[in-house]
C-alpha positions as CSV (number, residue, x, y, z in Angstrom):
1,X,32.5,88.4,47.4
2,X,30.5,87.4,44.4
3,X,28.4,90.6,44.1
4,X,29.9,94.1,43.3
5,X,30.9,96.1,46.3
6,X,28.2,98.6,47.3
7,X,28.7,102.3,48.2
8,X,26.7,103.0,51.4
9,X,26.4,106.3,53.2
10,X,25.0,106.8,56.7
11,X,23.9,110.4,57.4
12,X,23.4,111.4,61.0
13,X,22.2,114.9,61.8
14,X,24.3,116.5,64.6
15,X,22.3,116.9,67.9
16,X,19.3,117.3,65.7
17,X,16.5,118.6,67.9
18,X,18.9,120.8,70.0
19,X,20.5,122.2,66.8
20,X,17.1,123.1,65.4
21,X,16.3,125.0,68.6
22,X,19.6,126.8,68.6
23,X,19.2,127.7,65.0
24,X,15.7,129.1,65.6
25,X,16.5,130.9,68.8
26,X,19.8,132.9,68.8
27,X,19.6,133.2,72.6
28,X,20.2,129.5,72.9
29,X,23.3,129.4,70.7
30,X,26.5,128.3,72.5
31,X,24.6,127.3,75.6
32,X,23.9,123.9,77.2
33,X,20.4,123.0,76.2
34,X,18.3,119.8,76.5
35,X,15.2,119.1,74.5
36,X,12.6,117.3,76.6
37,X,11.0,117.4,80.0
38,X,12.8,119.0,82.9
39,X,10.3,117.9,85.5
40,X,10.7,115.1,88.0
41,X,9.8,112.5,85.4
42,X,11.1,114.4,82.4
43,X,13.6,112.8,80.0
44,X,16.3,114.3,77.8
45,X,15.4,113.6,74.2
46,X,18.6,115.1,72.9
47,X,21.0,117.8,74.0
48,X,23.5,120.3,72.6
49,X,27.2,119.6,72.4
50,X,27.6,122.2,75.1
51,X,25.5,120.1,77.5
52,X,27.3,116.9,76.5
53,X,30.6,118.3,77.9
54,X,29.0,117.9,81.3
55,X,27.9,114.3,80.8
56,X,24.3,115.0,79.8
57,X,23.0,112.4,77.3
58,X,19.9,111.3,75.5
59,X,17.4,109.2,77.5
60,X,18.8,110.6,80.8
61,X,16.2,111.6,83.4
62,X,15.8,115.4,83.5
63,X,16.6,115.6,87.2
64,X,20.0,113.9,86.8
65,X,20.8,116.1,83.8
66,X,20.2,119.2,85.9
67,X,22.5,117.9,88.6
68,X,25.3,117.4,86.1
69,X,24.8,120.8,84.5
70,X,23.2,123.4,86.7
71,X,23.0,125.9,83.9
72,X,21.1,123.4,81.6
73,X,18.2,125.0,79.7
74,X,15.3,122.7,79.0
75,X,13.4,123.4,75.8
76,X,10.0,121.9,75.0
77,X,10.1,119.7,71.9
78,X,8.5,121.0,68.6
79,X,8.1,117.8,66.6
80,X,6.2,119.5,63.9
81,X,9.2,121.6,63.2
82,X,11.6,118.6,63.4
83,X,9.4,116.7,60.9
84,X,9.5,119.6,58.5
85,X,13.2,119.9,58.6
86,X,13.5,116.1,58.3
87,X,11.4,116.3,55.2
88,X,13.8,118.9,53.8
89,X,16.8,116.7,54.5
90,X,15.2,113.6,52.9
91,X,14.3,115.7,49.8
92,X,18.1,116.4,49.5
93,X,18.8,112.7,49.7
94,X,16.3,111.9,47.0
95,X,18.2,114.2,44.6
96,X,20.9,111.6,44.6
97,X,19.2,108.2,45.1
98,X,15.8,106.6,45.7
99,X,17.4,103.9,47.8
100,X,16.9,105.5,51.2
101,X,16.3,103.7,54.5
102,X,15.3,106.1,57.3
103,X,16.1,105.0,60.8
104,X,14.5,108.0,62.6
105,X,13.9,111.7,62.0
106,X,17.7,112.4,62.1
107,X,19.5,109.5,60.4
108,X,19.3,107.3,57.3
109,X,21.2,104.9,55.1
110,X,21.6,105.7,51.4
111,X,22.8,103.3,48.7
112,X,24.6,105.4,46.1
113,X,26.3,102.5,44.2
114,X,24.3,103.8,41.3
115,X,23.2,107.5,41.8
116,X,21.2,110.0,39.7
117,X,24.2,112.1,38.9
118,X,26.5,109.2,37.9
119,X,29.1,110.3,40.5
120,X,31.7,107.6,40.9
121,X,32.9,108.7,44.3
122,X,30.5,108.0,47.3
123,X,32.7,110.3,49.3
124,X,31.9,113.2,46.9
125,X,28.2,112.4,47.1
126,X,28.3,112.5,50.9
127,X,30.2,115.8,50.9
128,X,27.6,117.3,48.4
129,X,24.7,116.1,50.7
130,X,26.4,117.6,53.8
131,X,27.0,120.9,51.9
132,X,23.3,121.1,50.8
133,X,22.0,120.3,54.2
134,X,24.2,123.1,55.7
135,X,23.2,125.7,53.0
136,X,19.5,124.8,52.9
137,X,18.7,124.1,56.6
138,X,21.4,125.9,58.5
139,X,22.3,122.6,60.2
140,X,25.2,120.2,60.1
141,X,25.3,116.5,59.5
142,X,28.0,113.8,59.9
143,X,28.5,111.0,57.4
144,X,30.0,107.6,57.3
145,X,30.9,106.2,53.9
146,X,31.7,102.5,53.4
147,X,30.8,99.3,51.6
148,X,28.2,98.1,54.0
149,X,25.6,99.4,56.5
150,X,27.4,98.2,59.6
151,X,30.6,100.1,59.0
152,X,28.9,103.2,57.5
153,X,26.9,103.6,60.6
154,X,29.9,103.2,62.9
155,X,31.9,105.6,60.7
156,X,29.4,108.4,60.9
157,X,30.0,108.7,64.6
158,X,33.8,108.8,64.3
159,X,34.3,112.5,63.5
160,X,31.2,114.2,65.0
161,X,30.0,116.8,64.8
162,X,30.1,118.0,61.2
163,X,32.5,115.4,60.1
164,X,32.9,112.6,57.6
165,X,34.7,109.2,57.9
166,X,35.4,107.0,54.9
167,X,36.2,103.3,55.4
168,X,37.3,101.6,52.2
169,X,36.9,97.8,51.6
170,X,40.6,97.2,52.3
171,X,40.2,99.0,55.6
172,X,37.0,97.5,56.9
173,X,38.4,94.5,58.9
174,X,41.0,96.7,60.7
175,X,38.4,99.4,61.4
176,X,36.1,96.8,63.2
177,X,39.1,95.2,64.9
178,X,39.9,98.4,66.7
179,X,36.3,99.1,67.6
180,X,35.1,98.5,71.2
181,X,32.5,95.8,71.0
182,X,30.0,97.9,72.8
183,X,29.8,100.2,69.8
184,X,29.1,97.4,67.3
185,X,25.5,97.5,66.1
186,X,23.7,94.5,67.6
187,X,25.8,94.3,70.7
188,X,23.6,95.7,73.5
189,X,24.7,96.7,77.0
190,X,24.0,93.2,78.5
191,X,25.8,91.4,75.7
192,X,28.7,93.8,75.9
193,X,29.0,93.1,79.6
194,X,28.9,89.4,79.0
195,X,31.6,89.7,76.3
196,X,33.7,91.7,78.7
197,X,33.5,88.9,81.2
198,X,34.7,86.6,78.5
199,X,37.7,88.8,77.7
200,X,36.2,90.3,74.6
201,X,36.8,94.0,74.6
202,X,37.3,94.9,70.9
203,X,36.4,93.7,67.5
204,X,39.7,92.0,67.2
205,X,38.9,90.0,70.4
206,X,35.6,89.0,68.9
207,X,37.2,88.0,65.6
208,X,39.6,85.7,67.5
209,X,36.8,83.6,68.9
210,X,35.7,80.7,66.7
211,X,32.2,79.9,65.7
212,X,31.9,77.1,68.2
213,X,32.8,79.4,71.1
214,X,30.3,82.1,69.8
215,X,27.5,79.6,69.5
216,X,28.1,78.3,73.0
217,X,27.9,81.7,74.5
218,X,25.6,83.7,72.2
219,X,23.4,81.2,70.5
220,X,21.6,82.3,67.4
221,X,23.5,85.6,67.3
222,X,26.8,83.8,66.8
223,X,26.7,84.0,63.0
224,X,26.1,87.8,63.0
225,X,28.9,88.4,65.5
226,X,31.3,86.2,63.5
227,X,30.7,88.1,60.3
228,X,30.5,91.6,61.9
229,X,33.9,91.1,63.5
230,X,35.3,90.6,60.1
231,X,33.6,93.7,58.6
232,X,31.0,91.7,56.7
233,X,27.3,92.8,56.4
234,X,25.1,92.1,53.4
235,X,21.9,93.7,54.6
236,X,20.5,95.8,51.8
237,X,19.4,99.5,52.1
238,X,15.6,99.5,51.7
239,X,12.6,101.5,52.6
240,X,11.6,100.7,56.1
241,X,8.4,98.6,56.6
242,X,5.6,99.9,58.7
243,X,6.5,99.6,62.4
244,X,4.1,97.5,64.4
245,X,5.3,98.5,67.9
246,X,8.1,100.2,69.8
247,X,9.6,98.6,72.9
248,X,12.5,98.5,75.3
249,X,13.6,95.7,77.6
250,X,16.4,95.0,80.0
251,X,17.9,91.9,81.5
252,X,19.2,92.0,85.1
253,X,22.2,90.2,86.5
254,X,20.4,89.8,89.8
255,X,16.8,88.7,89.8
256,X,14.5,91.4,91.2
257,X,11.8,90.6,93.7
258,X,11.2,93.7,95.8
259,X,8.5,96.2,94.6
260,X,10.7,99.2,95.0
261,X,13.5,97.8,92.8
262,X,11.1,96.5,90.2
263,X,9.3,99.9,90.0
264,X,12.6,101.8,89.8
265,X,13.8,99.7,86.9
266,X,10.4,99.9,85.2
267,X,10.5,103.7,85.5
268,X,13.9,103.8,83.9
269,X,12.7,101.5,81.0
270,X,9.6,103.7,80.5
271,X,11.9,106.8,80.3
272,X,14.0,105.1,77.6
273,X,10.9,104.0,75.8
274,X,9.4,107.4,75.8
275,X,12.6,108.8,74.2
276,X,12.2,106.2,71.4
277,X,8.5,107.0,71.0
278,X,9.2,110.7,70.6
279,X,12.1,110.2,68.3
280,X,10.0,107.9,66.0
281,X,6.7,109.8,66.6
282,X,5.3,106.3,67.1
283,X,2.2,106.9,69.2
284,X,0.3,103.7,70.3
285,X,-2.9,103.0,72.2
286,X,-1.8,99.8,73.9
287,X,0.9,99.6,76.6
288,X,2.4,96.1,77.0
289,X,4.4,94.9,80.0
290,X,6.7,91.9,79.6
291,X,8.2,89.9,82.6
292,X,10.6,87.1,82.3
293,X,11.1,85.1,85.5
294,X,14.1,83.3,86.9
295,X,12.9,80.0,85.4
296,X,12.6,81.8,82.0
297,X,8.8,81.7,82.0
298,X,7.5,84.8,80.3
299,X,4.2,86.7,80.9
300,X,2.8,89.7,79.1
301,X,0.1,92.0,80.3
302,X,-1.5,94.9,78.4
303,X,-3.8,97.9,78.8
304,X,-5.4,99.7,75.9
305,X,-6.6,103.3,75.8
306,X,-9.2,104.9,73.6
307,X,-6.5,107.3,72.2
308,X,-2.7,107.0,71.8
309,X,-0.6,107.5,74.8
310,X,0.7,111.1,74.6
311,X,2.7,111.7,77.8
312,X,5.6,110.0,79.6
313,X,3.5,110.2,82.9
314,X,0.7,108.3,81.3
315,X,3.1,105.7,80.0
316,X,4.9,105.2,83.3
317,X,1.7,105.1,85.3
318,X,0.2,102.4,83.0
319,X,3.4,100.4,83.3
320,X,3.3,100.6,87.1
321,X,-0.3,99.6,87.2
322,X,0.3,96.6,85.1
323,X,3.3,95.5,87.2
324,X,1.6,96.1,90.6
325,X,-1.3,93.9,89.5
326,X,1.2,91.0,89.3
327,X,2.7,91.6,92.8
328,X,4.0,89.8,94.7
329,X,5.8,87.9,92.0
330,X,6.0,84.1,92.3
331,X,9.8,84.4,91.8
332,X,12.4,86.9,90.9
333,X,12.2,88.8,87.5
334,X,15.3,88.5,85.3
335,X,13.9,90.8,82.6
336,X,11.4,93.6,82.3
337,X,10.1,95.0,79.0
338,X,7.7,97.7,78.0
339,X,6.2,98.5,74.7
340,X,3.5,100.4,72.9
341,X,1.4,98.6,70.2
342,X,-1.6,99.6,68.0
343,X,0.3,102.5,66.5
344,X,-1.8,105.2,64.9
345,X,-1.5,105.9,61.2
346,X,-0.6,109.4,60.1
347,X,-3.4,111.6,59.0
348,X,-2.0,111.8,55.5
349,X,-2.8,108.1,55.0
350,X,0.7,107.2,53.8
351,X,1.1,104.2,56.1
352,X,4.2,103.0,54.4
353,X,5.8,106.3,55.0
354,X,4.3,107.0,58.4
355,X,7.0,105.6,60.6
356,X,9.8,106.1,58.1
357,X,9.1,109.7,59.3
358,X,10.3,111.5,56.2
359,X,13.9,111.7,57.3
């Protein structure tokens, strides 16, 4: 590598929303709780580690979460509190570096190659940040420390909760080699399934495929997968640009034609999108439906409201209305997508900061 190795930290708050609720209400401590809606169309935004033992996960429909854990306690989100705590955490980050890239309210990348205290060890910086978070907010955070963003993010998940994982440059290739490909950033569920069908289960399997093979099966993503499988990632840590939209889409292995199947998949996509919207606080006035047909033709349809969409029911109903207006489909749908556009600016007027969300 021509440029000096960087020192990157990925900080991820542990079960952030749920941990804040348990901190603020002693009666919830040690109990399985889910932050989100517990009604028929409610979605789990996040849940405590006590709930995760039962298989409850983020973006899961509330009804299913209740079936998995009959003692599950649903708590209404308090995003104003989460934003305030997030601002506290980001202020701690800023004591060490100004090179901060928030991903959401509860996680961020930090470049501490050069830091304000002149600390040579990135591991020491990460431990100091975790200590300050614990002392000043009463919450815990996990950290991944490495020489690039790809590995730092994977490492932060290794020893959760309240853990740290350090991957040095000499260890990066082996770390990725042992990683299931489904966990590698940029490999979504559909791609992971395709890789599995091709006999690619781990980073080592991916590394063993040459560029010609990767181009043949993954097109324009081949270069990224080739480099990622070798522990290479040169993306810089930088302040996030203003978000234009938030969206979720899914590709199906069997084309969908029947209304019931289409609506069921769209409801699931809407639930996942709502989780992202709440996590990013990215409220938009325009709901956009995307349909890709079996012949790869794509259509988009949209509906705009006078005010931002503020409930999962409103989002799901708008999506169903847009879809039903296209029925019956001329041929099967191989992909459905849903997004919100025309995002509102925060009242403070700091648009550049608005959707960085003061992590």
